[in-house]
GUSE-348442 format. One line per field, with one value per residue: residue number from 1; residue in one letter; x, y, z of N, C-alpha, C, O in turn. Coordinates in pm, 1 decimal. Layout:
<atoms>
n: [NUM | ...]
res: [a | ...]
n.xx: [X | ...]
n.yy: [Y | ...]
n.zz: [Z | ...]
ca.xx: [X | ...]
ca.yy: [Y | ...]
ca.zz: [Z | ...]
c.xx: [X | ...]
c.yy: [Y | ...]
c.zz: [Z | ...]
o.xx: [X | ...]
o.yy: [Y | ...]
o.zz: [Z | ...]
</atoms>
This chain:
<atoms>
n: [1 | 2 | 3 | 4 | 5 | 6 | 7 | 8 | 9 | 10 | 11 | 12 | 13 | 14 | 15 | 16 | 17 | 18 | 19 | 20 | 21 | 22 | 23 | 24 | 25 | 26 | 27 | 28 | 29 | 30 | 31 | 32 | 33 | 34 | 35 | 36 | 37 | 38 | 39 | 40 | 41 | 42 | 43 | 44 | 45 | 46 | 47 | 48 | 49 | 50 | 51 | 52 | 53 | 54 | 55 | 56 | 57 | 58 | 59 | 60 | 61 | 62 | 63 | 64 | 65 | 66 | 67 | 68 | 69 | 70 | 71 | 72 | 73 | 74 | 75 | 76 | 77 | 78 | 79 | 80 | 81 | 82 | 83 | 84 | 85 | 86 | 87 | 88 | 89]
res: [m | k | e | s | d | i | h | l | l | k | l | l | a | p | r | l | e | r | l | n | v | d | s | l | w | a | r | r | a | s | g | t | r | g | n | i | i | k | v | l | a | e | i | e | g | g | k | e | v | d | e | a | r | l | s | p | l | i | d | r | a | f | k | v | l | e | h | a | a | q | e | i | p | d | m | d | e | i | r | k | k | y | s | q | e | s | g | r | k]
n.xx: [1841.6 | 1745.9 | 1887.4 | 1766.4 | 1497.3 | 1429.8 | 1470.6 | 1273.0 | 1039.9 | 1053.0 | 997.6 | 741.0 | 569.4 | 513.4 | 374.9 | 148.2 | 27.7 | -57.7 | -290.2 | -616.0 | -863.7 | -1120.5 | -1102.1 | -1177.6 | -981.0 | -829.9 | -847.8 | -740.7 | -490.1 | -399.9 | -376.8 | -184.2 | 27.4 | 72.0 | 169.0 | 404.2 | 546.1 | 577.1 | 741.7 | 967.7 | 1044.5 | 1118.3 | 1338.3 | 1508.9 | 1547.3 | 1725.9 | 1642.7 | 1624.1 | 1453.3 | 1250.7 | 1295.9 | 1092.9 | 872.4 | 879.0 | 844.1 | 564.2 | 444.7 | 542.7 | 438.9 | 164.4 | 140.7 | 194.5 | -22.6 | -241.6 | -185.0 | -203.2 | -474.8 | -595.2 | -504.7 | -647.9 | -893.0 | -871.7 | -993.8 | -984.2 | -877.0 | -855.9 | -1048.5 | -1278.9 | -1280.3 | -1308.9 | -1560.7 | -1726.9 | -1679.2 | -1787.8 | -2054.8 | -2119.5 | -2097.8 | -2317.4 | -2528.0]
n.yy: [-1433.5 | -1114.5 | -801.6 | -572.7 | -644.0 | -669.9 | -408.9 | -283.1 | -399.0 | -282.5 | -21.2 | -38.8 | -124.1 | 98.1 | 263.2 | 120.6 | 127.0 | 387.0 | 420.5 | 546.6 | 481.8 | 462.8 | 363.6 | 113.1 | -66.3 | -69.9 | -273.1 | -496.0 | -391.9 | -381.3 | -653.5 | -735.9 | -572.0 | -671.4 | -926.3 | -852.2 | -732.8 | -954.1 | -1118.3 | -951.6 | -946.2 | -1212.7 | -1221.4 | -1031.6 | -1167.3 | -1353.7 | -1570.5 | -1768.8 | -1668.4 | -1778.0 | -1669.0 | -1693.5 | -1644.1 | -1375.4 | -1224.3 | -1253.8 | -1123.8 | -862.6 | -792.7 | -805.8 | -602.7 | -375.7 | -389.6 | -349.9 | -87.0 | 42.6 | 5.2 | 138.3 | 395.0 | 457.5 | 516.8 | 769.8 | 1088.9 | 1296.9 | 1604.0 | 1824.8 | 1768.8 | 1776.4 | 2044.4 | 2166.4 | 2073.0 | 2189.6 | 2459.6 | 2489.6 | 2432.2 | 2642.7 | 2852.1 | 2825.7 | 2913.3]
n.zz: [-50.8 | -150.0 | -73.3 | -163.6 | -181.6 | 87.3 | 175.1 | 22.9 | 132.0 | 383.6 | 317.3 | 213.3 | 422.8 | 610.5 | 434.6 | 370.6 | 616.2 | 636.1 | 492.8 | 446.3 | 685.4 | 598.6 | 350.5 | 113.8 | 82.7 | 309.3 | 504.2 | 372.3 | 333.0 | 593.5 | 662.9 | 476.2 | 548.1 | 805.6 | 742.9 | 613.0 | 823.2 | 989.4 | 829.4 | 807.5 | 1076.2 | 1111.1 | 939.7 | 1059.7 | 1292.7 | 1220.9 | 1081.2 | 789.9 | 510.4 | 252.3 | -77.9 | -261.7 | -117.5 | -67.1 | -304.8 | -397.0 | -181.8 | -193.5 | -443.3 | -383.6 | -192.6 | -349.4 | -525.4 | -352.7 | -265.6 | -510.9 | -580.2 | -365.2 | -412.7 | -639.2 | -536.4 | -444.0 | -482.4 | -776.1 | -739.1 | -909.2 | -1105.4 | -947.6 | -861.8 | -1110.1 | -1186.5 | -987.5 | -1035.3 | -1287.1 | -1232.4 | -1056.5 | -1230.1 | -1389.1 | -1240.2]
ca.xx: [1745.3 | 1804.0 | 1880.7 | 1671.7 | 1362.3 | 1412.6 | 1455.9 | 1141.8 | 939.7 | 1059.1 | 933.1 | 599.6 | 492.5 | 454.0 | 281.2 | 22.4 | -30.1 | -111.0 | -413.6 | -734.0 | -944.1 | -1244.7 | -1073.0 | -1218.1 | -858.6 | -758.6 | -841.7 | -641.7 | -360.1 | -362.0 | -331.1 | -59.0 | 129.0 | 102.7 | 255.8 | 536.0 | 611.2 | 613.8 | 857.2 | 1082.4 | 1086.1 | 1189.0 | 1468.3 | 1589.7 | 1578.0 | 1828.3 | 1582.1 | 1632.7 | 1320.9 | 1252.3 | 1269.6 | 964.5 | 771.1 | 886.4 | 793.9 | 418.4 | 410.5 | 572.2 | 338.2 | 35.4 | 146.7 | 180.1 | -160.5 | -328.0 | -159.3 | -255.5 | -621.1 | -629.7 | -477.9 | -755.2 | -1006.4 | -846.4 | -1058.7 | -903.5 | -920.1 | -871.9 | -1178.9 | -1382.5 | -1281.9 | -1363.1 | -1704.0 | -1794.9 | -1670.6 | -1884.1 | -2188.9 | -2143.6 | -2110.2 | -2452.3 | -2627.9]
ca.yy: [-1327.0 | -987.8 | -688.0 | -476.1 | -687.7 | -637.0 | -263.6 | -252.1 | -435.0 | -181.3 | 99.0 | -65.2 | -140.1 | 223.1 | 318.1 | 46.9 | 171.2 | 522.5 | 425.5 | 596.2 | 371.0 | 456.8 | 299.2 | -27.3 | -146.6 | -57.6 | -403.2 | -576.5 | -331.1 | -421.3 | -792.8 | -741.4 | -509.9 | -767.4 | -1029.7 | -792.0 | -716.8 | -1089.1 | -1161.7 | -870.0 | -992.6 | -1339.0 | -1190.0 | -967.0 | -1270.2 | -1441.8 | -1683.7 | -1763.4 | -1661.6 | -1815.1 | -1558.1 | -1718.0 | -1590.5 | -1229.8 | -1166.5 | -1234.9 | -1028.2 | -730.7 | -769.7 | -781.8 | -469.4 | -276.2 | -395.2 | -285.3 | 55.9 | 89.1 | 11.6 | 244.0 | 522.7 | 481.4 | 569.2 | 910.3 | 1171.2 | 1391.1 | 1735.0 | 1914.8 | 1739.2 | 1823.3 | 2191.4 | 2200.1 | 2044.8 | 2290.4 | 2591.9 | 2487.3 | 2438.9 | 2776.8 | 2940.0 | 2808.8 | 2974.9]
ca.zz: [-34.1 | -195.6 | 18.2 | -220.6 | -142.9 | 229.4 | 180.1 | -33.7 | 232.7 | 489.7 | 265.1 | 187.8 | 546.9 | 660.2 | 336.4 | 388.4 | 743.1 | 623.2 | 415.4 | 515.8 | 738.3 | 521.5 | 223.0 | 101.6 | 79.3 | 436.8 | 572.4 | 299.8 | 360.9 | 728.8 | 658.4 | 400.1 | 633.9 | 912.0 | 686.4 | 589.4 | 954.1 | 1033.4 | 750.1 | 847.9 | 1209.7 | 1090.6 | 879.6 | 1162.9 | 1392.1 | 1166.3 | 1011.9 | 643.4 | 450.0 | 111.0 | -169.3 | -327.8 | -26.7 | -67.5 | -429.5 | -395.6 | -76.9 | -250.4 | -548.1 | -318.1 | -130.5 | -455.4 | -576.4 | -253.0 | -273.8 | -639.2 | -570.9 | -269.7 | -479.8 | -734.7 | -461.0 | -411.6 | -584.7 | -851.7 | -691.2 | -1023.9 | -1165.2 | -855.2 | -872.5 | -1241.8 | -1182.2 | -906.2 | -1098.7 | -1396.5 | -1172.3 | -1002.3 | -1344.9 | -1445.4 | -1150.6]
c.xx: [1814.1 | 1783.3 | 1779.5 | 1526.9 | 1332.4 | 1390.2 | 1317.0 | 1029.8 | 935.4 | 996.0 | 781.5 | 515.4 | 434.5 | 355.0 | 145.4 | -49.5 | -101.2 | -240.2 | -529.5 | -819.6 | -1077.5 | -1225.9 | -1121.3 | -1097.3 | -782.7 | -743.8 | -739.3 | -501.0 | -309.3 | -308.8 | -198.5 | 53.9 | 169.4 | 194.1 | 396.1 | 612.8 | 658.8 | 739.1 | 981.9 | 1134.9 | 1163.5 | 1328.9 | 1560.9 | 1627.6 | 1679.3 | 1773.1 | 1594.1 | 1491.2 | 1334.5 | 1215.5 | 1135.4 | 848.8 | 765.9 | 819.7 | 641.6 | 372.5 | 432.6 | 468.6 | 203.0 | 31.2 | 128.4 | 38.3 | -257.4 | -310.4 | -215.5 | -407.5 | -665.8 | -608.7 | -588.3 | -881.3 | -991.6 | -907.6 | -959.8 | -953.5 | -937.0 | -1007.2 | -1293.0 | -1394.1 | -1346.3 | -1515.0 | -1778.9 | -1786.7 | -1766.7 | -2026.5 | -2217.9 | -2155.5 | -2247.5 | -2557.4 | -2644.1]
c.yy: [-1194.3 | -878.1 | -584.9 | -513.5 | -651.5 | -487.1 | -221.4 | -285.4 | -332.0 | -49.7 | 80.6 | -68.5 | -8.3 | 286.0 | 248.1 | 92.5 | 305.7 | 531.5 | 470.6 | 477.8 | 356.9 | 388.2 | 154.9 | -120.0 | -144.4 | -192.2 | -494.8 | -523.7 | -374.9 | -564.5 | -807.6 | -683.1 | -603.7 | -878.5 | -976.8 | -780.8 | -852.4 | -1138.2 | -1083.5 | -912.1 | -1123.8 | -1313.2 | -1128.5 | -1064.0 | -1372.3 | -1562.5 | -1663.6 | -1771.2 | -1690.2 | -1695.0 | -1572.3 | -1665.2 | -1437.2 | -1167.4 | -1150.4 | -1132.6 | -884.5 | -696.3 | -733.7 | -642.3 | -360.4 | -274.4 | -325.5 | -134.1 | 116.3 | 104.7 | 122.7 | 381.5 | 556.8 | 534.8 | 717.4 | 996.5 | 1267.3 | 1531.6 | 1834.7 | 1894.1 | 1789.8 | 1975.3 | 2235.1 | 2181.8 | 2153.1 | 2429.4 | 2600.1 | 2500.4 | 2578.1 | 2878.9 | 2934.2 | 2882.5 | 3121.1]
c.zz: [-68.3 | -91.8 | -31.9 | -186.0 | 2.9 | 245.6 | 130.0 | 65.1 | 345.5 | 445.4 | 250.4 | 315.9 | 597.9 | 562.3 | 346.1 | 514.8 | 729.4 | 543.1 | 504.2 | 561.7 | 665.7 | 386.5 | 224.7 | 111.2 | 211.9 | 507.8 | 504.6 | 325.7 | 497.4 | 731.6 | 586.4 | 482.8 | 747.1 | 863.4 | 660.9 | 720.5 | 1007.0 | 960.5 | 790.2 | 985.7 | 1198.9 | 1035.7 | 984.2 | 1274.0 | 1342.7 | 1092.5 | 860.3 | 586.0 | 301.1 | 24.0 | -239.2 | -242.1 | -33.4 | -189.6 | -431.5 | -290.8 | -125.5 | -356.8 | -487.3 | -255.3 | -235.8 | -511.7 | -480.9 | -260.0 | -402.9 | -633.5 | -475.2 | -333.0 | -578.7 | -666.0 | -429.2 | -520.8 | -651.3 | -817.6 | -805.4 | -1091.2 | -1077.9 | -862.8 | -1003.1 | -1243.2 | -1105.1 | -967.5 | -1216.2 | -1342.0 | -1117.7 | -1114.5 | -1408.2 | -1364.4 | -1177.1]
o.xx: [1924.7 | 1676.5 | 1714.4 | 1443.7 | 1222.1 | 1302.3 | 1252.6 | 935.2 | 828.5 | 946.0 | 704.3 | 402.0 | 314.9 | 261.5 | 40.8 | -172.5 | -194.9 | -294.5 | -537.3 | -844.4 | -1140.4 | -1323.1 | -1107.4 | -1110.7 | -680.4 | -638.7 | -661.3 | -405.7 | -190.6 | -207.4 | -111.1 | 163.7 | 287.4 | 285.8 | 494.9 | 730.7 | 768.1 | 830.6 | 1089.5 | 1255.9 | 1262.6 | 1426.1 | 1676.9 | 1728.6 | 1714.2 | 1849.2 | 1576.0 | 1418.6 | 1419.7 | 1115.8 | 1071.6 | 738.7 | 661.5 | 747.1 | 593.3 | 272.5 | 350.2 | 416.8 | 135.4 | -69.9 | 55.2 | -14.6 | -345.0 | -408.9 | -268.6 | -461.7 | -763.4 | -686.7 | -618.5 | -967.6 | -1088.8 | -876.7 | -863.8 | -1060.5 | -1024.5 | -1073.0 | -1392.8 | -1504.6 | -1427.2 | -1588.0 | -1881.7 | -1879.4 | -1822.0 | -2108.9 | -2330.1 | -2218.1 | -2289.3 | -2665.7 | -2723.8]
o.yy: [-1165.9 | -864.8 | -517.5 | -425.6 | -607.8 | -443.9 | -134.4 | -207.9 | -298.4 | 25.6 | 173.9 | -20.5 | -3.1 | 354.6 | 311.4 | 96.0 | 334.3 | 640.8 | 435.6 | 385.0 | 251.2 | 358.6 | 84.2 | -237.9 | -211.5 | -221.3 | -562.4 | -600.4 | -402.2 | -592.5 | -882.5 | -738.6 | -614.0 | -919.9 | -1046.6 | -815.4 | -863.1 | -1192.7 | -1141.4 | -913.2 | -1143.8 | -1375.0 | -1168.0 | -1044.9 | -1466.0 | -1647.4 | -1552.6 | -1867.8 | -1633.0 | -1627.4 | -1472.3 | -1644.6 | -1376.9 | -1068.6 | -1042.2 | -1063.5 | -796.4 | -584.7 | -642.1 | -572.6 | -263.9 | -167.6 | -250.7 | -60.2 | 227.3 | 206.1 | 192.7 | 473.7 | 674.4 | 592.4 | 783.0 | 979.1 | 1312.5 | 1572.4 | 1921.1 | 1990.7 | 1840.5 | 2029.0 | 2327.9 | 2266.1 | 2202.7 | 2508.9 | 2706.9 | 2571.7 | 2627.0 | 2983.2 | 3029.2 | 2911.1 | 3187.5]
o.zz: [-22.1 | -32.0 | 48.0 | -163.7 | 35.8 | 320.2 | 188.8 | 79.9 | 396.4 | 528.9 | 272.7 | 316.4 | 626.4 | 603.9 | 331.0 | 519.5 | 804.0 | 527.2 | 621.9 | 484.7 | 670.8 | 317.0 | 324.5 | 143.8 | 224.6 | 564.9 | 571.6 | 338.6 | 514.8 | 795.5 | 629.9 | 487.0 | 780.7 | 934.3 | 683.7 | 727.5 | 1062.7 | 1022.1 | 805.2 | 1008.7 | 1269.2 | 1079.4 | 996.3 | 1341.7 | 1414.4 | 1046.2 | 810.3 | 609.6 | 233.1 | 49.4 | -272.1 | -293.1 | -8.5 | -177.7 | -465.0 | -310.4 | -100.9 | -360.3 | -534.1 | -264.1 | -213.8 | -542.4 | -524.4 | -260.3 | -402.8 | -677.4 | -502.2 | -309.2 | -599.3 | -732.4 | -391.5 | -638.7 | -588.8 | -862.8 | -798.6 | -1129.7 | -1129.2 | -869.5 | -1006.6 | -1295.3 | -1151.0 | -952.3 | -1242.8 | -1399.2 | -1131.2 | -1095.4 | -1474.3 | -1415.6 | -1110.7]
</atoms>
């Protein structure tokens, strides 16, 4: 098991926790985060965790974060839209 994978899991868990509860991806983030925490607890408990189990978990965490990020509105576009609308009045 790679130390870099463990470090990455420790970074991903809090990021998944910070997703807005209104996000469609928040529930998936919660489940993925729970799995990460479970795996980290096993590792810290001295249990040998199969590397084949870590890679899909890391991939899933990144996918959830990516999809959640796509829900974040582009504030520059919103400002531009409202400034154009107020200019028409």
